[in-house]
C-alpha positions as CSV (number, residue, x, y, z in Angstrom):
1,M,28.2,143.6,68.3
2,K,31.1,141.3,68.2
3,P,30.3,138.0,70.2
4,N,32.6,137.3,73.4
5,R,31.5,135.0,75.3
6,I,31.2,131.5,73.9
7,M,29.5,128.3,75.5
8,I,30.6,124.7,74.2
9,V,28.3,122.1,75.0
10,D,29.6,118.3,74.5
11,D,29.4,115.1,76.3
12,S,32.9,114.0,74.9
13,P,35.8,115.1,76.7
14,V,38.0,115.1,73.7
15,E,35.0,117.1,71.6
16,L,34.8,119.8,74.0
17,Q,38.7,120.3,74.7
18,H,39.2,120.4,70.9
19,L,36.3,123.2,70.5
20,K,37.6,124.8,73.3
21,E,41.2,125.5,72.2
22,I,39.7,126.7,68.6
23,V,37.3,129.3,70.5
24,S,39.6,130.3,72.9
25,D,42.6,130.9,70.6
26,A,40.4,132.7,68.6
27,G,40.2,135.2,71.4
28,Y,37.0,134.5,72.5
29,Q,35.8,133.6,76.1
30,V,34.9,130.0,76.9
31,I,32.1,128.6,79.0
32,T,31.6,124.5,78.8
33,A,29.2,122.3,79.6
34,V,28.9,118.5,79.6
35,N,24.9,118.3,79.1
36,G,21.9,120.2,78.2
37,Q,20.6,120.8,81.4
38,E,24.1,122.1,82.3
39,A,24.0,124.4,79.6
40,Y,20.4,125.9,80.3
41,D,21.3,126.6,84.1
42,K,25.1,127.8,82.8
43,A,23.3,130.0,80.5
44,K,20.9,131.4,82.8
45,T,23.9,132.6,84.8
46,Y,26.7,133.3,82.3
47,K,24.5,134.8,79.5
48,P,27.1,133.6,76.3
49,D,26.6,135.3,73.3
50,V,26.7,132.1,71.2
51,I,26.2,128.5,72.1
52,L,27.8,125.4,70.1
53,M,25.6,122.8,71.2
54,D,26.0,119.0,70.4
55,V,23.0,117.0,70.1
56,V,23.4,113.5,71.0
57,M,24.1,113.7,74.8
58,E,22.7,111.6,77.7
59,G,19.6,113.2,80.0
60,V,18.9,116.2,78.4
61,D,20.1,116.0,74.7
62,G,21.0,119.4,72.3
63,F,17.7,119.6,70.4
64,E,16.1,120.0,74.0
65,A,18.1,122.2,75.4
66,C,17.9,124.8,72.6
67,R,13.8,124.5,73.2
68,N,14.5,125.1,76.6
69,I,16.8,128.1,75.9
70,T,15.1,129.5,73.0
71,G,11.9,129.1,74.9
72,D,13.3,131.2,77.7
73,K,12.5,135.1,77.5
74,D,15.8,135.7,79.2
75,L,17.7,133.6,77.1
76,S,15.6,133.5,73.9
77,S,18.2,136.1,71.8
78,I,21.4,133.7,72.7
79,P,22.1,132.0,69.0
80,V,22.6,128.1,69.3
81,V,24.5,126.5,67.0
82,F,24.6,122.5,66.5
83,V,28.0,121.0,65.8
84,T,26.9,117.2,65.7
85,S,27.7,114.0,63.9
86,K,23.6,113.9,63.0
87,N,23.9,115.7,59.4
88,Q,21.2,114.4,57.4
89,R,18.4,116.9,56.1
90,A,15.8,116.1,58.3
91,D,18.2,116.6,61.3
92,R,19.0,119.9,60.0
93,V,14.9,120.6,59.3
94,W,14.5,119.0,63.3
95,G,17.1,121.6,64.4
96,E,15.8,124.8,63.0
97,L,12.4,123.9,64.2
98,Q,14.4,123.7,67.7
99,G,15.2,127.1,67.3
100,G,18.9,126.4,66.4
101,K,20.5,129.2,64.0
102,A,23.1,127.0,62.4
103,M,24.3,123.3,62.4
104,I,27.8,122.3,61.8
105,S,28.7,118.5,60.6
106,K,31.4,117.0,62.5
107,P,34.1,116.2,61.9
108,Y,34.5,120.3,61.4
109,T,37.4,122.5,60.2
110,Q,38.3,125.7,62.7
111,D,37.3,127.6,59.7
112,Q,34.2,126.4,59.8
113,I,33.7,127.1,63.8
114,L,34.9,130.5,63.6
115,D,33.2,131.7,60.4
116,T,29.8,130.3,61.6
117,I,30.5,132.5,65.1
118,A,31.6,135.3,62.9
119,A,28.7,135.2,60.8
120,L,26.1,135.4,64.0
């Protein structure tokens, strides 16, 4: 099944807008959140097909939000892709351990974002 509804989670308004433009211009419906708690709450309401999640955010960070989402039986099938400046090997391994399906390093290209969504 082709993903249709994409949630973008980032506390940077510039990053959020940039990702939103990439994803919406490709024809996807977009839901946004500015932190991990909002992402979890909106995921329960809107059930997105894919979540693009920043890691470094105030309060509930991306790793904790991913754990909350993948640990929820109603949300566990939603793939979480980290879009982050944290790009060390340890970050990638930790992201996978939290339930993340992929990690895209900032700065990213439009093709990286769209190709990753299409591969899920």
